[in-house]
N, C-alpha and C positions, 0 to 999 in steps of 0.2 A: 494628361494621362491618371486614370483613376487609380489610388492607392488602395488595393485590396487589404483588408484586415486579416491577418492567419488565423485561422480557426483555433480554438482553444487547444491545447495538448491534453491527450488523456490522462486520467489519474490511474495508478496502479496500486493495488493493494496486494501484498506479499503474505500468503497466509497459508493452511493447510486444507487438505480435502475434506476432512469431517467439518470443518467451519464453513466451506462452501456449501456443503451439501445442505447443512442447516440454514443459511441464508435464502438458497434456492428454493427449498422444499417449504419453508415458513415465509418466505418473502420478508425477510427483515435483516437488518444490520444489527449486530449485538455490540454495544460498547462495553468492555469489561475493565476490571480494577487494574491500575497501575503498579500494584504491588510486587508482581514479579518481574517487571522490567530489571534489565541487569545494569543500566545507566543508574547509579545512584544520585547523580545530579538531576537527571530526569524526574526520578523518584521525589526527590526534595520539593521541586517546584510545583508538582501535583500536590502533595501533602500540605505545603503552606497554603497553596490557593483553597483546598477544600478546609483546612481549620479556619482560615481567615474568614470565610463566607458561612462558617458553621453547617457545612452540608453533610448529609448522611453519607452520600455516595458520589465520587467523580470517577467517571469512564473515560475510554479512549479509543479510537481507532486510528491506525496511522497508515498514511499513503504516500506515495511519491509523485512527483510530475517528471521525474527524470525517466529516460529509456532504460530498456532492460540492462542490467548489469550484473555480473556475478556477484559482487557485494550483497546486492538486495537479495539473490537466492540464498545466499550464504548464511546471511544474518537473520533474514526474517522468515525464510521457508527452507531452512538448510538441511532437510533430507527427504527422503522418496516420496513423501506425501505432499510436496509443496506445490501451491497453485498460486498463479497472479491472476487476480480479477481486474480486468481492465473496463473502467468505468468512461462513459461519455461526460465529460466535464460540467456542462450547463445543466443536463437533467439532475445531475449528482447534486449540484449546488442548490438547485430549486427544491429537491427532496430533503436536504439538510435544513433548509431554510424553513421548512414545514413544522420541524420539531422545536417547539417553544425552549423547550430546556437545553437546546444543544447550539453550539457555535463550530464554526469552520474556518481554518485560516492557513497560511503558510507559516512554517517556523521563522522567528527571528535569531539568526545566528550571531553570537556575542563573543568577543574576546574576553579572557580571563581578567585582563585588567580594567575591562570597561563595565563588569555586570555591577559594580558597586555604584556606579553613577547613572545607569540607565534610566529612562523615565519611568518611574513607580505610580504615576497618576490614574492609570488603568488597571485594576487588579485581573481583569479579564484576560491581559496580555501575559500573564505568568505561565499558563501552561503552554505558551509558544515560543518560550525562551530555550536556547540550546547553546552549548559551546560551539564555537567555530569550527572546532576540527571535524563536528559531524556535516559540513555544509553541502559536501559532495551528495548527500543522501537526498538532498531536494524534497524534505518532507513536509508534508500537509497535513493536519490533524483535524479530527472530530472529536469535540469534548462534548460530554454530556454529563448532567448531573441531576441528583434527586435529593430532596430534604430529608427523606427517610432513610434508613438502613437498608439498602438492597443489594444484590449482588450483580446487577447490569442494568444497564438502559437499553431498550429496544426502540429501532427506527424502522417504520413501514418501507420497504424497499419498493422503489418504482421500478419495474423490469425494463422500462425503455431506457434506463441510465446504465445498464450492463452491456457493454459493447462485445466483449469476448472472455472467455477462460484461457489461460496458457498453463500447461503443466510443466513442472520442474524438469530440466535437462536431466536431473539424476534419477527420474522416474523411468522405471522399465515399460518399453513400449507395449508390451501385454497389458500392464496395469492401466496404461492410458487408455487404451481400447475397452477395457471393462469400464473404467470410470465414465468414458464417453458414453457408453450404452445406457449406464444407470443415469446420468444427468439426462440424457434427452428422452429418457423414459418419465420423466417428471413432467407433471402438467405445465404447460406454459414454456417450457424450455425446449422445446423439440427440435428448433432450428436455431439455438445457441450455436455461436461461431466457437469452436475449441480446436485449440492447436497445440502442439508439443515443442516447446522450445530446444533449438538447436544450438543453442550458444556454447556449448563445449562440445560439438560433435557436428561441424558443419560440412557436409559433402562438398560444397562449394569451394569452400576455403580450403579444403584438403586437395582438391584437385587442382586448385592453383598453386599450392605448395609443391606438388608433385611436378609441376611444370616450370618451377623456379629455375632449375639447373639448365633446362633448355632455352629458357629465355635470355639467362646469364650468359651463355654463349661460349663459355670456355671449358673445354674438356680436360679433366684432371686424370692423369695417367697412374 
């Protein structure tokens, strides 16, 4: 029997509607500074990397290989303007490979008691180190750098890499409908698959819950 190789899992980027509109309209991915990241440990690894290589700028874009979770919505797109961009993995990787000053990879999650002993021979592994407590995020990261002091690095977007958009479960349906009309009015994106997450409001889930007492089979007086 021939053993089939499973298709690579899609990549998800949780972000906000303004960033998505900029991405689609200008057909670019924008890597911004790490300076506003909430995790001070993460900022430090990027800072050490930048200073060691004497770079004018280091930016990043964070993605995940995990399925949709409440955590990702809450932490990375935690308001009513949240959007998840789902990428086809192979075209995405090929797109990043064309950027000479960029690298892409999965995070290496390390325990606190091991960080001082981890192999340090490859300085380019530094931006991909993270504490083990974040392992459930299943993060992958695009890193971009520039020799000069700039405020961002842009990567040309391959439209075929975009699989779909999913709007946040916290976004009102009327806003989703309006955003859909705007996005499908952009040249080249007329047929883009756009969905609204039902993670926190699934009718199928709620119907099953309503039938639970009936399936339980015991009547309470």
